[in-house]
NUGU-341117 format. One record per residue (C-alpha): z, x, y. Coordinates in steps of 0.25 Angstrom, whole numbers, padded with zeros to 4 digits, always signed. Layout:
BEGIN
ZXY;...
This chain:
BEGIN
+0374+0277+0500;+0380+0281+0513;+0375+0290+0524;+0383+0303+0525;+0388+0307+0539;+0384+0320+0545;+0397+0326+0541;+0396+0322+0527;+0382+0328+0526;+0387+0341+0532;+0398+0342+0522;+0388+0340+0511;+0379+0351+0516;+0391+0360+0516;+0395+0356+0502;+0381+0359+0497;+0381+0372+0504;+0394+0376+0497;+0388+0373+0484;+0376+0381+0487;+0381+0394+0494;+0393+0398+0484;+0387+0409+0476;+0383+0407+0461;+0395+0410+0452;+0405+0406+0462;+0413+0393+0461;+0407+0384+0472;+0414+0372+0468;+0428+0375+0473;+0423+0378+0487;+0414+0365+0486;+0426+0357+0482;+0433+0360+0494;+0422+0356+0503;+0419+0344+0494;+0434+0339+0496;+0432+0339+0511;+0418+0332+0511;+0423+0321+0501;+0437+0320+0509;+0444+0322+0496;+0457+0327+0492;+0453+0335+0480;+0440+0339+0474;+0437+0345+0460;+0426+0349+0451;+0426+0352+0436;+0416+0355+0425;+0418+0350+0410;+0412+0355+0398;+0414+0351+0383;+0421+0361+0373;+0422+0360+0358;+0432+0349+0359;+0435+0345+0373;+0430+0346+0387;+0434+0357+0396;+0432+0361+0411;+0422+0372+0415;+0427+0372+0429;+0437+0365+0438;+0439+0366+0453;+0448+0358+0462;+0451+0357+0477;+0464+0350+0482;+0471+0350+0469;+0486+0355+0468;+0482+0364+0456;+0474+0377+0457;+0460+0376+0450;+0465+0383+0437;+0476+0373+0435;+0466+0362+0438;+0456+0367+0428;+0467+0368+0417;+0472+0354+0420;+0458+0348+0420;+0454+0355+0407;+0466+0350+0400;+0463+0336+0404;+0449+0336+0398;+0446+0327+0386;+0440+0330+0372;+0425+0334+0372;+0416+0322+0370;+0425+0312+0377;+0422+0306+0391;+0430+0312+0402;+0435+0300+0409;+0423+0292+0413;+0412+0303+0410;+0409+0313+0399;+0408+0327+0404;+0398+0330+0392;+0389+0318+0396;+0392+0313+0410;+0387+0299+0412;+0373+0299+0419;+0378+0289+0429;+0389+0299+0433;+0381+0312+0434;+0380+0318+0448;+0385+0304+0453;+0398+0305+0462;+0408+0293+0459;+0420+0288+0465;+0433+0284+0458;+0446+0278+0462;+0459+0284+0459;+0463+0284+0445;+0477+0280+0447;+0485+0280+0434;+0490+0266+0436;+0477+0260+0439;+0466+0256+0429;+0454+0266+0427;+0444+0254+0427;+0442+0255+0442;+0439+0270+0442;+0426+0270+0451;+0423+0266+0465;+0408+0269+0464;+0398+0259+0465;+0399+0245+0460;+0408+0242+0447;+0415+0252+0440;+0411+0266+0435;+0410+0262+0420;+0401+0250+0424;+0392+0259+0431;+0391+0269+0420;+0389+0259+0409;+0401+0261+0401;+0406+0251+0392;+0421+0245+0393;+0425+0254+0381;+0418+0266+0386;+0425+0264+0400;+0438+0262+0393;+0437+0275+0386;+0433+0282+0398;+0445+0277+0406;+0454+0281+0394;+0448+0295+0394;+0450+0296+0409;+0465+0292+0408;+0468+0301+0396;+0461+0314+0401;+0460+0313+0416;+0472+0305+0421;+0482+0316+0417;+0474+0326+0425;+0472+0317+0437;+0487+0315+0437;+0490+0330+0437;+0480+0332+0448;+0485+0321+0456;+0471+0313+0455;+0475+0300+0449;+0476+0293+0462;+0464+0299+0468;+0450+0294+0470;+0439+0302+0464;+0424+0305+0468;+0417+0314+0458;+0403+0318+0452;+0399+0323+0439;+0390+0334+0442;+0379+0335+0431;+0367+0342+0428;+0359+0333+0419;+0369+0328+0409;+0378+0340+0410;+0391+0339+0419;+0392+0351+0428;+0405+0346+0434;+0414+0335+0440;+0416+0336+0455;+0425+0326+0462;+0435+0323+0473;+0448+0316+0474;+0456+0309+0485;+0466+0297+0486;+0456+0287+0493;+0443+0283+0486;+0430+0291+0489;+0419+0284+0497;+0404+0283+0496;+0403+0294+0506;+0410+0304+0498;+0403+0299+0485;+0389+0301+0492;+0393+0315+0497;+0397+0320+0483;+0384+0314+0478;+0376+0322+0488;+0383+0334+0485;+0382+0333+0470;+0368+0339+0468;+0373+0352+0475;+0386+0352+0466;+0377+0350+0454;+0368+0362+0457;+0380+0371+0460;+0387+0366+0447;+0375+0368+0439;+0373+0383+0444;+0388+0386+0441;+0386+0380+0427;+0374+0389+0425;+0382+0401+0430;+0394+0399+0421;+0384+0397+0409;+0377+0410+0413;+0390+0417+0412;+0393+0411+0398;+0379+0416+0394;+0382+0430+0399;+0394+0430+0390;+0386+0425+0378;+0375+0436+0381;+0386+0447+0381;+0391+0442+0368;+0377+0442+0362;+0374+0456+0367;+0387+0461+0360;+0383+0455+0347;+0370+0463+0347;+0379+0475+0344;+0370+0485+0351;+0367+0488+0366;+0361+0476+0373;+0357+0473+0388;+0352+0461+0396;+0344+0468+0407;+0334+0464+0418;+0320+0470+0419;+0325+0481+0428;+0335+0485+0417;+0348+0480+0424;+0358+0476+0413;+0363+0462+0414;+0371+0461+0401;+0375+0471+0391;+0384+0472+0379;+0395+0483+0376;+0385+0492+0369;+0375+0490+0380;+0386+0493+0391;+0389+0506+0383;+0375+0511+0384;+0374+0507+0398;+0386+0515+0402;+0380+0527+0394;+0367+0528+0402;+0364+0517+0412;+0351+0523+0418;+0345+0527+0404;+0348+0514+0398;+0343+0506+0410;+0330+0513+0409;+0329+0510+0394;+0331+0496+0396;+0320+0495+0407;+0311+0502+0398;+0314+0493+0386;+0311+0480+0394;+0299+0485+0400;+0293+0491+0387;+0287+0485+0375;+0297+0482+0364;+0301+0493+0355;+0297+0505+0364;+0311+0509+0367;+0325+0511+0362;+0329+0497+0367;+0324+0483+0364;+0322+0472+0373;+0322+0457+0370;+0311+0454+0381;+0314+0446+0394;+0325+0436+0394;+0320+0425+0403;+0330+0415+0411;+0325+0406+0422;+0328+0411+0436;+0332+0425+0431;+0323+0438+0429;+0320+0442+0415;+0331+0449+0407;+0330+0457+0394;+0339+0460+0382;+0339+0475+0379;+0345+0480+0366;+0347+0494+0360;+0343+0492+0346;+0350+0506+0342;+0346+0513+0330;+0338+0506+0319;+0346+0496+0312;+0349+0496+0297;+0341+0486+0290;+0348+0474+0286;+0345+0476+0271;+0353+0490+0272;+0365+0483+0277;+0365+0471+0268;+0371+0477+0255;+0383+0483+0263;+0386+0471+0271;+0384+0462+0259;+0395+0470+0251;+0404+0471+0264;+0404+0456+0267;+0404+0452+0252;+0390+0445+0252;+0384+0438+0241;+0369+0442+0238;+0364+0429+0244;+0373+0431+0256;+0367+0445+0258;+0353+0439+0257;+0356+0429+0268;+0363+0439+0277;+0350+0448+0276;+0342+0436+0282;+0352+0432+0292;+0353+0446+0298;+0337+0445+0300;+0339+0433+0309;+0334+0423+0299;+0339+0408+0299;+0346+0401+0288;+0333+0393+0285;+0324+0406+0284;+0335+0413+0275;+0335+0400+0266;+0320+0402+0265;+0321+0416+0261;+0331+0414+0251;+0326+0401+0245;+0339+0393+0248;+0344+0382+0256;+0347+0384+0271;+0361+0379+0269;+0363+0389+0258;+0360+0400+0269;+0369+0394+0279;+0381+0395+0268;+0377+0410+0266;+0377+0413+0281;+0391+0406+0282;+0396+0415+0271;+0390+0428+0278;+0397+0424+0291;+0410+0423+0284;+0408+0436+0276;+0404+0444+0288;+0415+0438+0296;+0406+0433+0308;+0404+0419+0314;+0389+0418+0317;+0376+0422+0311;+0373+0432+0323;+0387+0439+0321;+0383+0440+0306;+0370+0447+0310;+0377+0456+0320;+0388+0460+0310;+0377+0463+0300;+0370+0473+0309;+0382+0479+0315;+0389+0481+0301;
């Protein structure tokens, strides 16, 4: 390890500061990549995330500095170059980054198309595949994958004759993102060490950005779940501030904001069943104050037994299917239903499949929702 000069240390402090000061929810990486290019004396810098879909890998984000293409085109080009899910991407698998490569910056020589790929690395003694413990056959497959899935992209981006310095930023076994730099001349130990010292700050930022993206997805899922309820519903704070609602809940709010807010506050602060609204009790999440799910149960619901004959005729159910439906809408599992009816659990599964088809729904929860809304 070399001692960084005071100028390098100053650049590191600036980069760490950039990663920390950009507000949550904003993309910090584009700004950081500009400073990183200067600090590493690179021609281009890039960062991307990779995730596995049903049949292929796809990008979750792509940022680049110094490329002739704008970021949207860069993202489109990169996404199109990714291989099928389950295969290694070049010499690492995004789904399972090799332990020896996690959070460890590595230097690579130019990938010249006319050159053999056996001399890819310039890091440490020996070749990369020796240091990672890959067999000759495994290394051959990795080189083939790199040639097939990456070289076309490298050509289009003008990177095939550039050296590379990159790090797989990971949280445990999970790849948060690939961060790297490119230039015609080989990178030195000095730049490798700078990236190594910066990696913990990049990891913290990428982990936070990932959680914010997941929180946005969970918010969408919560909104969809509230709509399925088919009645006014709100997720609120203890003070009664509404954080999420569905369409029916929004309509109620628009009609009487003050009156409804007072009812919600009374609901979450009073014993259950003492008011017109129903509360689930506190929803606890680490680092956040308690929230509450509040429902308007509306008028007394019709008993399932009163609905069964009508829906059984409408959906063309057999007598046995109607029996299974009665237990399904009460929230019972297939195993419990099998015990009630004295049949095999597999038989109940078949009946439930028939119920979904006849009710023209795709899930058990949608079947229950349609039953009570019909």
